[in-house]
N, CA, C and O of each residue as an XYZ file, in Angstrom:
344
protein
N     -83.499    -98.665    -23.767
C     -84.295   -100.024    -23.983
C     -83.471   -100.859    -22.491
O     -82.345   -100.599    -22.067
N     -84.366   -101.801    -21.980
C     -83.845   -102.148    -20.487
C     -83.599   -103.858    -21.131
O     -82.864   -104.476    -20.361
N     -83.872   -104.368    -21.861
C     -83.778   -105.733    -22.175
C     -84.516   -106.299    -21.771
O     -84.165   -107.430    -21.434
N     -85.839   -105.953    -21.561
C     -87.250   -106.536    -20.743
C     -87.917   -107.002    -21.804
O     -87.442   -106.911    -22.936
N     -89.169   -107.590    -21.540
C     -89.983   -107.643    -22.579
C     -90.816   -106.491    -22.842
O     -90.921   -105.608    -21.991
N     -91.460   -106.424    -24.029
C     -92.385   -105.356    -24.222
C     -93.699   -105.150    -23.329
O     -94.648   -105.929    -23.421
N     -93.697   -104.049    -22.458
C     -94.693   -103.373    -21.793
C     -94.190   -103.527    -20.566
O     -94.940   -103.087    -19.695
N     -92.610   -104.266    -19.961
C     -92.404   -104.248    -18.505
C     -92.277   -102.505    -18.161
O     -92.032   -101.534    -18.876
N     -92.502   -102.632    -17.065
C     -92.257   -101.004    -16.634
C     -91.381   -101.161    -15.969
O     -91.321   -102.193    -15.300
N     -90.158    -99.990    -15.891
C     -89.167    -99.777    -14.747
C     -89.146    -98.352    -13.935
O     -89.752    -97.405    -14.438
N     -88.639    -98.225    -13.013
C     -88.630    -97.241    -11.941
C     -87.272    -97.061    -11.633
O     -86.727    -97.864    -10.875
N     -86.499    -95.885    -12.235
C     -85.293    -95.301    -11.869
C     -85.496    -93.970    -11.225
O     -86.510    -93.295    -11.046
N     -83.584    -93.692    -10.777
C     -83.811    -92.191    -10.801
C     -82.328    -91.580    -11.066
O     -81.282    -92.209    -10.909
N     -82.424    -90.435    -11.433
C     -81.021    -90.015    -12.100
C     -79.858    -90.282    -11.904
O     -78.916    -90.162    -12.688
N     -79.865    -90.754    -10.579
C     -78.274    -91.804    -10.560
C     -78.285    -93.117    -10.629
O     -77.393    -93.795    -10.119
N     -79.559    -93.750    -11.432
C     -78.948    -94.756    -12.271
C     -78.294    -95.234    -13.446
O     -77.831    -96.334    -13.747
N     -78.405    -93.613    -14.320
C     -77.944    -94.087    -15.498
C     -77.121    -92.331    -15.747
O     -77.234    -91.248    -15.173
N     -76.282    -92.866    -16.948
C     -75.145    -91.887    -16.991
C     -75.189    -91.642    -18.505
O     -75.587    -92.473    -19.322
N     -74.724    -90.376    -18.802
C     -74.695    -89.680    -20.059
C     -73.519    -89.501    -20.642
O     -72.968    -88.442    -20.343
N     -72.734    -90.473    -21.669
C     -71.320    -90.543    -22.025
C     -71.000    -89.348    -22.647
O     -69.976    -88.872    -22.157
N     -71.516    -88.623    -23.610
C     -71.468    -88.072    -24.549
C     -71.444    -86.083    -23.855
O     -71.784    -85.997    -22.674
N     -71.106    -84.820    -24.503
C     -70.884    -83.868    -24.168
C     -72.201    -83.608    -24.678
O     -72.791    -84.284    -25.521
N     -72.656    -82.466    -24.038
C     -73.993    -81.205    -24.028
C     -74.377    -81.513    -25.946
O     -73.590    -81.701    -26.874
N     -75.570    -81.462    -25.934
C     -75.934    -81.296    -27.332
C     -75.509    -80.389    -27.723
O     -74.891    -79.623    -26.984
N     -75.708    -80.122    -29.175
C     -75.390    -78.430    -29.865
C     -76.849    -78.025    -30.047
O     -77.065    -76.817    -30.145
N     -77.748    -78.759    -30.098
C     -79.534    -78.240    -30.215
C     -80.064    -78.566    -29.266
O     -79.576    -79.239    -28.359
N     -81.186    -78.117    -29.340
C     -82.338    -78.071    -28.238
C     -83.042    -79.299    -28.398
O     -83.573    -79.985    -27.525
N     -82.945    -79.588    -30.288
C     -83.686    -80.916    -31.074
C     -82.560    -81.869    -30.710
O     -82.561    -82.644    -31.666
N     -81.620    -82.252    -29.897
C     -80.478    -82.984    -29.766
C     -80.378    -83.542    -27.981
O     -79.643    -84.383    -27.464
N     -81.151    -82.909    -27.554
C     -80.784    -83.154    -26.008
C     -81.414    -84.236    -25.177
O     -82.629    -84.041    -25.162
N     -81.073    -85.316    -24.468
C     -81.384    -86.344    -23.905
C     -81.762    -85.483    -22.056
O     -81.429    -84.493    -21.405
N     -82.602    -86.642    -21.953
C     -83.259    -86.593    -20.337
C     -81.806    -86.230    -19.465
O     -81.713    -85.174    -18.839
N     -80.511    -87.404    -19.516
C     -79.891    -87.116    -18.661
C     -79.187    -85.506    -18.677
O     -78.767    -85.084    -17.599
N     -79.069    -84.632    -19.906
C     -78.910    -83.600    -19.714
C     -79.896    -82.762    -19.867
O     -79.736    -81.579    -20.167
N     -80.371    -83.000    -19.783
C     -82.011    -81.996    -18.906
C     -81.662    -82.109    -17.379
O     -81.460    -81.048    -16.789
N     -81.563    -83.401    -16.612
C     -81.694    -83.084    -15.426
C     -79.621    -82.373    -14.868
O     -79.386    -81.674    -13.883
N     -78.709    -82.816    -15.748
C     -77.568    -82.303    -15.352
C     -77.713    -81.136    -15.303
O     -77.551    -80.641    -14.187
N     -78.191    -79.885    -16.836
C     -78.248    -78.654    -16.240
C     -79.334    -78.393    -15.261
O     -79.273    -77.612    -14.312
N     -80.337    -79.142    -15.609
C     -81.097    -78.692    -13.736
C     -80.553    -78.595    -12.449
O     -80.950    -77.878    -11.530
N     -79.327    -79.613    -12.464
C     -79.038    -79.849    -11.139
C     -78.095    -78.213    -11.159
O     -78.159    -77.294    -10.342
N     -77.530    -78.294    -12.009
C     -76.628    -76.604    -11.923
C     -77.038    -75.540    -11.601
O     -76.303    -74.805    -10.941
N     -78.428    -75.098    -11.992
C     -79.530    -74.492    -11.541
C     -80.060    -74.166     -9.713
O     -80.135    -73.039     -9.223
N     -80.273    -75.079     -9.198
C     -80.527    -75.861     -8.155
C     -80.392    -76.841     -7.682
O     -80.008    -77.586     -8.585
N     -80.489    -77.611     -6.391
C     -81.198    -78.892     -6.062
C     -82.068    -79.212     -6.278
O     -83.136    -78.639     -6.064
N     -81.772    -80.918     -7.102
C     -82.863    -81.094     -7.187
C     -83.754    -82.469     -6.222
O     -83.245    -83.435     -5.655
N     -85.040    -82.126     -6.315
C     -85.886    -82.306     -5.366
C     -85.676    -84.584     -5.871
O     -85.039    -85.319     -6.625
N     -86.686    -84.649     -4.828
C     -86.521    -86.207     -5.226
C     -87.128    -86.635     -6.796
O     -88.036    -85.932     -7.238
N     -86.663    -87.693     -7.562
C     -87.046    -87.735     -8.789
C     -87.179    -89.201     -9.092
O     -86.214    -89.938     -8.893
N     -88.487    -89.744     -9.633
C     -88.598    -91.052     -9.836
C     -89.184    -91.117    -11.643
O     -90.060    -90.464    -12.211
N     -88.574    -91.828    -11.974
C     -88.568    -91.748    -13.521
C     -89.256    -93.131    -14.005
O     -88.688    -94.152    -13.619
N     -90.067    -93.239    -14.566
C     -90.948    -94.476    -15.047
C     -90.815    -94.481    -16.330
O     -91.125    -93.443    -16.914
N     -90.338    -95.601    -17.101
C     -90.153    -95.996    -18.395
C     -91.426    -97.200    -18.544
O     -92.332    -97.417    -17.739
N     -91.171    -97.834    -19.759
C     -91.924    -98.816    -20.287
C     -91.414    -99.177    -21.135
O     -91.094    -98.349    -21.989
N     -91.046   -100.733    -21.354
C     -89.774   -101.160    -22.128
C     -91.220   -101.362    -23.397
O     -92.405   -101.651    -23.232
N     -90.154   -100.949    -25.015
C     -90.980   -101.143    -26.103
C     -90.884   -102.175    -26.641
O     -90.103   -103.087    -26.372
N     -92.100   -102.096    -27.894
C     -91.342   -103.428    -28.513
C     -90.630   -102.836    -29.727
O     -89.572   -103.259    -30.192
N     -91.372   -101.762    -30.202
C     -90.601   -101.192    -31.598
C     -90.751   -100.052    -31.215
O     -91.748    -99.626    -30.632
N     -89.668    -99.374    -31.538
C     -89.281    -97.922    -31.593
C     -89.255    -97.435    -33.240
O     -88.358    -97.813    -33.992
N     -90.434    -96.491    -33.710
C     -90.131    -96.418    -34.527
C     -91.326    -95.007    -35.260
O     -91.399    -94.330    -34.234
N     -91.610    -94.760    -35.593
C     -92.589    -93.535    -36.310
C     -93.841    -93.862    -36.031
O     -93.926    -95.083    -35.906
N     -94.534    -93.489    -35.925
C     -95.986    -93.912    -36.077
C     -97.052    -93.016    -34.732
O     -96.639    -92.022    -34.136
N     -98.147    -93.523    -34.539
C     -99.390    -92.288    -34.127
C     -99.844    -93.633    -32.461
O    -100.115    -93.295    -31.309
N     -99.753    -95.019    -33.019
C    -100.499    -95.932    -31.901
C     -99.345    -96.643    -31.211
O     -98.140    -96.767    -31.433
N    -100.158    -97.039    -30.331
C     -99.312    -97.441    -29.597
C     -99.380    -99.448    -29.103
O    -100.392   -100.033    -28.719
N     -98.493    -99.842    -29.224
C     -98.120   -101.505    -29.174
C     -99.654   -101.734    -28.370
O    -100.379   -100.958    -27.748
N     -99.763   -103.330    -28.743
C    -100.621   -103.641    -27.557
C    -100.360   -103.687    -26.260
O    -101.166   -103.136    -25.511
N     -99.205   -104.336    -25.703
C     -98.374   -104.583    -24.754
C     -98.112   -102.870    -23.823
O     -98.364   -102.623    -22.643
N     -97.584   -102.024    -24.802
C     -98.402   -100.558    -24.239
C     -99.256   -100.457    -23.640
O     -99.363   -100.224    -22.436
N     -99.981   -100.618    -24.402
C    -101.602   -100.394    -23.869
C    -102.233   -101.060    -22.907
O    -103.149   -100.597    -22.227
N    -101.574   -102.623    -22.780
C    -101.757   -103.258    -21.252
C    -101.508   -102.627    -20.073
O    -102.173   -102.490    -19.047
N     -99.846   -102.076    -20.593
C     -99.179   -101.575    -19.157
C     -99.908   -100.397    -18.743
O    -100.142   -100.440    -17.536
N    -100.427    -99.177    -19.415
C    -100.620    -98.386    -19.018
C    -101.399    -98.154    -17.707
O    -101.072    -97.360    -16.825
N    -102.665    -99.105    -17.708
C    -103.620    -98.868    -15.759
C    -102.293    -99.261    -14.799
O    -102.223    -98.718    -13.696
N    -101.601    -99.882    -15.073
C    -100.297   -100.082    -14.068
C     -99.256    -99.228    -13.959
O     -98.853    -98.926    -12.836
N     -98.816    -98.845    -14.805
C     -97.814    -97.759    -15.067
C     -98.896    -95.940    -14.272
O     -98.365    -94.900    -13.882
N    -100.072    -96.199    -14.309
C    -100.730    -94.391    -13.927
C    -100.821    -95.138    -12.312
O    -100.742    -94.337    -11.381
N    -100.970    -96.514    -11.974
C    -101.054    -96.557    -10.405
C    -100.165    -96.179    -10.197
O    -100.154    -95.027     -9.762
N     -98.962    -96.844    -10.359
C     -97.383    -96.439     -9.766
C     -97.172    -95.286     -9.514
O     -96.864    -94.722     -8.464
N     -97.403    -94.818    -10.847
C     -97.000    -93.175    -10.895
C     -97.769    -92.296     -9.627
O     -97.223    -91.379     -9.014
N     -99.276    -92.836     -9.362
C    -100.255    -92.334     -8.876
C     -99.929    -92.606     -6.756
O    -100.119    -91.809     -5.837
N     -99.558    -93.629     -6.743
C     -98.603    -94.094     -6.221
C     -97.272    -93.145     -4.975
O     -97.054    -92.949     -3.779
N     -96.748    -92.845     -6.309
C     -95.184    -92.464     -6.023
C     -95.439    -90.837     -5.807
O     -94.539    -90.220     -5.238
N     -96.550    -90.155     -6.208
C     -97.075    -88.884     -5.887
C     -97.750    -88.787     -4.561
O     -97.664    -87.725     -3.945
N     -98.473    -89.882     -4.017
C     -99.140    -89.990     -2.816
C     -97.953    -89.944     -1.971
O     -97.921    -89.121     -1.056
N     -97.159    -90.584     -2.134
C     -95.651    -90.966     -0.886
C     -95.034    -90.586     -1.135
O     -93.996    -91.247     -1.111
N     -94.909    -88.863     -1.748
C     -93.845    -88.099     -2.165
C     -93.712    -86.915     -0.754
O     -92.843    -86.043     -0.760
């Protein structure tokens, strides 16, 4: 969560956040930060862009909220733009 409005899109990189806990004891409990830290130990990381969308609700379900559904076209544009300029 980034304290924005539901549907707000954010772009960040691995250095923009930190994990303050030890590595997970199960692969079912691993975080993105831990995946990146493990990958960094294996080889230098290439440039990485991570996109996220501010959720309205974090809960079980199969349907997207209207805010997320409306954000998807713009999110797709941003990802494609990132790929083109990589």
